[in-house]
TORPAFI-325882 format. One record per residue (C-alpha): x, y, z; residue number from 1. Coordinates in nm, 3 decimals, padded with zeros to 5 digits. Layout:
<sites>
       px       py       pz   nr
        X        Y        Z  NUM
...
</sites>
This chain:
<sites>
       px       py       pz   nr
   01.408   11.088   07.181    1
   01.108   11.062   06.920    2
   01.285   10.788   06.743    3
   01.161   10.440   06.642    4
   01.427   10.272   06.854    5
   01.293   10.512   07.156    6
   00.916   10.437   07.098    7
   01.044   10.060   07.074    8
   01.209   10.065   07.384    9
   00.882   10.258   07.579   10
   00.653   09.977   07.422   11
   00.863   09.685   07.575   12
   01.032   09.840   07.828   13
   00.775   10.082   08.010   14
   00.471   09.948   07.863   15
   00.300   10.213   07.709   16
   00.108   10.230   07.408   17
   00.278   10.285   07.079   18
   00.236   10.599   06.866   19
   00.366   10.480   06.542   20
   00.235   10.231   06.222   21
   00.238   09.905   06.409   22
   00.373   09.716   06.073   23
   00.641   09.985   06.112   24
   00.766   09.888   06.497   25
   00.698   09.539   06.399   26
   00.942   09.566   06.089   27
   01.184   09.715   06.321   28
   01.141   09.466   06.688   29
   01.196   09.229   06.348   30
   01.613   09.338   06.309   31
   01.609   09.452   06.680   32
   01.569   09.001   06.797   33
   01.235   09.111   07.025   34
   00.932   09.083   06.758   35
   00.822   08.812   06.964   36
   00.834   08.989   07.210   37
   00.657   09.282   07.134   38
   00.312   09.026   06.991   39
   00.281   08.896   07.318   40
   00.352   09.266   07.469   41
   00.094   09.411   07.188   42
  -00.158   09.057   07.257   43
  -00.140   09.110   06.865   44
  -00.247   08.766   06.673   45
  -00.266   08.651   06.302   46
  -00.053   08.462   06.104   47
   00.298   08.685   06.239   48
   00.208   08.568   06.607   49
   00.127   08.265   06.492   50
   00.471   08.152   06.263   51
   00.649   08.317   06.626   52
   00.517   08.096   06.824   53
   00.598   07.821   06.583   54
   00.911   07.915   06.632   55
   00.930   07.942   06.967   56
   00.812   07.596   06.951   57
   01.001   07.371   06.740   58
   01.308   07.576   06.918   59
   01.183   07.408   07.234   60
   01.132   07.079   07.133   61
   01.479   07.090   07.078   62
   01.525   07.195   07.386   63
   01.368   06.934   07.608   64
   01.516   06.697   07.332   65
   01.861   06.769   07.409   66
   01.826   06.777   07.716   67
   01.778   06.483   07.806   68
   01.977   06.325   07.581   69
   02.247   06.519   07.757   70
   02.192   06.418   08.163   71
   02.512   06.345   08.319   72
   02.699   06.601   08.073   73
   02.859   06.956   08.175   74
   02.695   07.177   07.995   75
   02.484   07.549   07.956   76
   02.278   07.641   07.681   77
   02.353   08.037   07.611   78
   02.240   08.262   07.410   79
   01.910   08.134   07.433   80
   01.716   08.304   07.809   81
   01.746   08.645   07.769   82
   01.475   08.888   07.990   83
   01.314   08.909   07.633   84
   01.124   08.696   07.457   85
   01.250   08.614   07.134   86
   01.257   08.352   06.887   87
   01.662   08.220   06.835   88
   01.792   08.160   06.457   89
   01.965   07.878   06.646   90
   02.038   07.654   06.939   91
   02.391   07.693   07.137   92
   02.486   07.518   07.401   93
   02.903   07.521   07.555   94
   02.999   07.235   07.664   95
   03.264   07.113   07.904   96
   03.617   07.030   07.609   97
   03.590   06.652   07.695   98
   03.280   06.628   07.554   99
   03.211   06.785   07.341  100
   03.282   06.422   07.095  101
   03.124   06.228   07.230  102
   02.768   06.486   07.280  103
   02.797   06.531   06.900  104
   02.782   06.165   06.803  105
   02.479   06.152   07.081  106
   02.302   06.460   06.859  107
   02.400   06.290   06.492  108
   02.230   05.943   06.671  109
   01.952   06.233   06.562  110
   01.937   06.292   06.267  111
   02.182   06.587   06.228  112
   02.500   06.622   06.097  113
   02.829   06.866   06.112  114
   02.742   07.145   05.858  115
   03.043   07.343   06.012  116
   03.306   07.232   06.201  117
   03.555   07.519   06.322  118
   03.821   07.490   06.599  119
   03.566   07.553   06.896  120
   03.235   07.476   06.766  121
   03.024   07.222   06.568  122
   02.734   07.329   06.354  123
   02.521   07.014   06.310  124
   02.202   07.034   06.118  125
   01.840   06.858   06.087  126
   01.642   07.028   05.835  127
   01.594   07.406   05.968  128
   01.671   07.363   06.264  129
   02.003   07.422   06.381  130
   02.241   07.301   06.650  131
   02.589   07.546   06.715  132
   02.805   07.256   07.031  133
   03.063   07.551   07.163  134
   03.372   07.469   07.303  135
   03.496   07.839   07.293  136
   03.283   08.198   07.154  137
   03.507   08.195   06.902  138
   03.540   08.446   06.606  139
   03.734   08.242   06.286  140
   03.923   08.013   06.499  141
   04.020   08.271   06.752  142
   03.869   08.273   07.096  143
   03.726   08.579   07.218  144
   03.614   08.432   07.602  145
   03.685   08.170   07.767  146
   03.422   07.882   07.726  147
   03.513   07.598   07.975  148
   03.492   07.919   08.287  149
   03.161   08.005   08.179  150
   03.062   07.706   08.288  151
   03.095   07.729   08.614  152
   02.862   08.027   08.625  153
   02.526   07.765   08.578  154
   02.219   07.837   08.675  155
   01.861   07.662   08.627  156
   01.599   07.871   08.435  157
   01.299   07.930   08.272  158
   01.319   07.865   07.962  159
   00.888   07.932   07.743  160
   00.725   07.740   08.025  161
   01.081   07.473   08.085  162
   01.394   07.470   08.358  163
   01.681   07.491   08.136  164
   02.030   07.479   08.221  165
   02.161   07.776   08.144  166
   02.412   08.107   08.227  167
   02.378   08.282   08.558  168
   02.239   08.617   08.437  169
   02.504   08.820   08.510  170
   02.739   08.574   08.273  171
   02.502   08.645   07.988  172
   02.461   09.008   08.013  173
   02.850   08.939   07.931  174
   02.860   08.681   07.644  175
   02.512   08.914   07.524  176
   02.782   09.255   07.508  177
   03.065   08.978   07.372  178
   02.869   08.829   07.108  179
   02.774   09.105   06.978  180
   03.044   09.345   06.987  181
   03.383   09.111   06.864  182
   03.155   08.928   06.695  183
   02.924   09.014   06.492  184
   02.980   09.368   06.475  185
   02.619   09.486   06.528  186
   02.397   09.577   06.878  187
   02.066   09.480   06.881  188
   01.746   09.588   07.139  189
   01.845   09.238   07.229  190
   02.198   09.288   07.375  191
   02.082   09.654   07.482  192
   01.779   09.469   07.772  193
   01.987   09.192   07.866  194
   02.293   09.482   07.900  195
   02.088   09.719   08.055  196
   01.931   09.422   08.277  197
   02.116   09.143   08.347  198
   02.465   09.358   08.458  199
   02.567   09.290   08.774  200
   02.842   09.409   09.071  201
   02.988   09.001   08.892  202
   02.936   09.072   08.592  203
   03.189   09.300   08.626  204
   03.410   09.064   08.849  205
   03.306   08.801   08.588  206
   03.517   09.032   08.324  207
   03.800   09.140   08.461  208
   03.857   08.726   08.531  209
   03.809   08.643   08.162  210
   03.952   08.953   08.010  211
   03.669   09.047   07.868  212
   03.643   09.467   08.101  213
   03.638   09.694   07.766  214
   03.399   09.496   07.536  215
   03.181   09.552   07.856  216
   03.175   09.926   07.899  217
   03.238   09.964   07.572  218
   02.847   09.811   07.562  219
   02.759   09.975   07.872  220
   02.829   10.291   07.673  221
   02.636   10.185   07.365  222
   02.330   10.119   07.624  223
   02.385   10.491   07.775  224
   02.373   10.659   07.398  225
   02.158   10.404   07.275  226
   01.899   10.503   07.645  227
   01.970   10.950   07.578  228
   01.892   10.880   07.182  229
   02.258   10.881   07.081  230
   02.250   10.579   06.883  231
   01.992   10.390   06.768  232
   01.994   10.008   06.733  233
   02.066   09.784   06.558  234
   02.415   09.972   06.575  235
   02.693   09.872   06.363  236
   03.023   09.894   06.622  237
   03.236   10.105   06.311  238
   03.537   09.873   06.226  239
   03.781   10.183   06.319  240
   03.658   10.099   06.647  241
   03.602   09.736   06.641  242
   03.952   09.692   06.527  243
   04.167   09.894   06.837  244
   03.939   09.654   07.072  245
   04.035   09.357   06.889  246
   04.392   09.395   06.904  247
   04.424   09.516   07.302  248
   04.220   09.170   07.311  249
   04.495   09.013   07.189  250
   04.776   09.140   07.331  251
   04.600   09.135   07.730  252
   04.398   08.794   07.668  253
   04.666   08.500   07.644  254
   04.383   08.260   07.520  255
   04.292   08.513   07.248  256
   04.683   08.542   07.119  257
   04.731   08.210   07.186  258
   04.483   08.100   06.911  259
   04.531   08.424   06.639  260
   04.682   08.188   06.388  261
   04.333   07.958   06.381  262
   04.230   08.310   06.123  263
   04.502   08.204   05.838  264
   04.300   07.810   05.841  265
   03.965   07.996   05.829  266
   04.031   08.251   05.575  267
   04.032   08.002   05.241  268
   03.765   07.788   05.358  269
   03.447   07.865   05.131  270
   03.230   07.940   05.353  271
   03.380   08.063   05.678  272
   03.590   08.310   05.513  273
   03.310   08.458   05.301  274
   03.090   08.495   05.612  275
   03.441   08.620   05.857  276
   03.501   08.843   05.547  277
   03.168   09.025   05.530  278
   03.196   09.126   05.912  279
   03.534   09.252   05.899  280
   03.432   09.506   05.626  281
   03.066   09.548   05.610  282
   03.047   09.904   05.703  283
   02.626   09.969   05.636  284
</sites>
């Protein structure tokens, strides 16, 4: 239990004093998407902290703007509010399917443009700001969790001092597990802490309703191995383990199965096809 991952967990989760080179610990925190949390926990000042605080400030401004813009829309911010503080690379929203086009046009009125158009997600950009507008979380146009059902599990939560419409913690735990395993094949301490702290009986029930039981069980198993020092994070899900999970998902989930052919339309696209292939075949 003397691994770098274990030491980082002790600092973040238990408030322990770091007994490792600070630069090394910060680099590991960045890879695990918990850098801001570590900087705040250790009260570290300097350019890196300033950069992270500026990043979270910019994200917060976007969230405040969207919250006002989308008043009376049925939406939720997700992959945003976590048990740990971090700077998300983009702002992700789930929105009612019938409202997505109108919402996208409203966002474009702020100066954003559509950069990527997926069957169930629009990526809008303005400078360094990125907004992903989802109907369903998907990979290559293949739905892996029903986003419209997730909308039924929203609440008000705090994000860096601001009240936002977010998923309930138990639902966010399922999203973290699903996104990390189904889509990214990378499991970070950000995912670990979200699953560890927010998984409950409600998460298990929701996973059964959305045909995500196996991915939740996999995440809980990975968490146990990380806790026991058997795995280090970030942990790449081996392709040999990932493929059977997806195969069984296709067999069991009618929504995933019905959208599976979309992947054939995604692969020829230079940008998204290249990203998809890299997720599927990369082992290191």
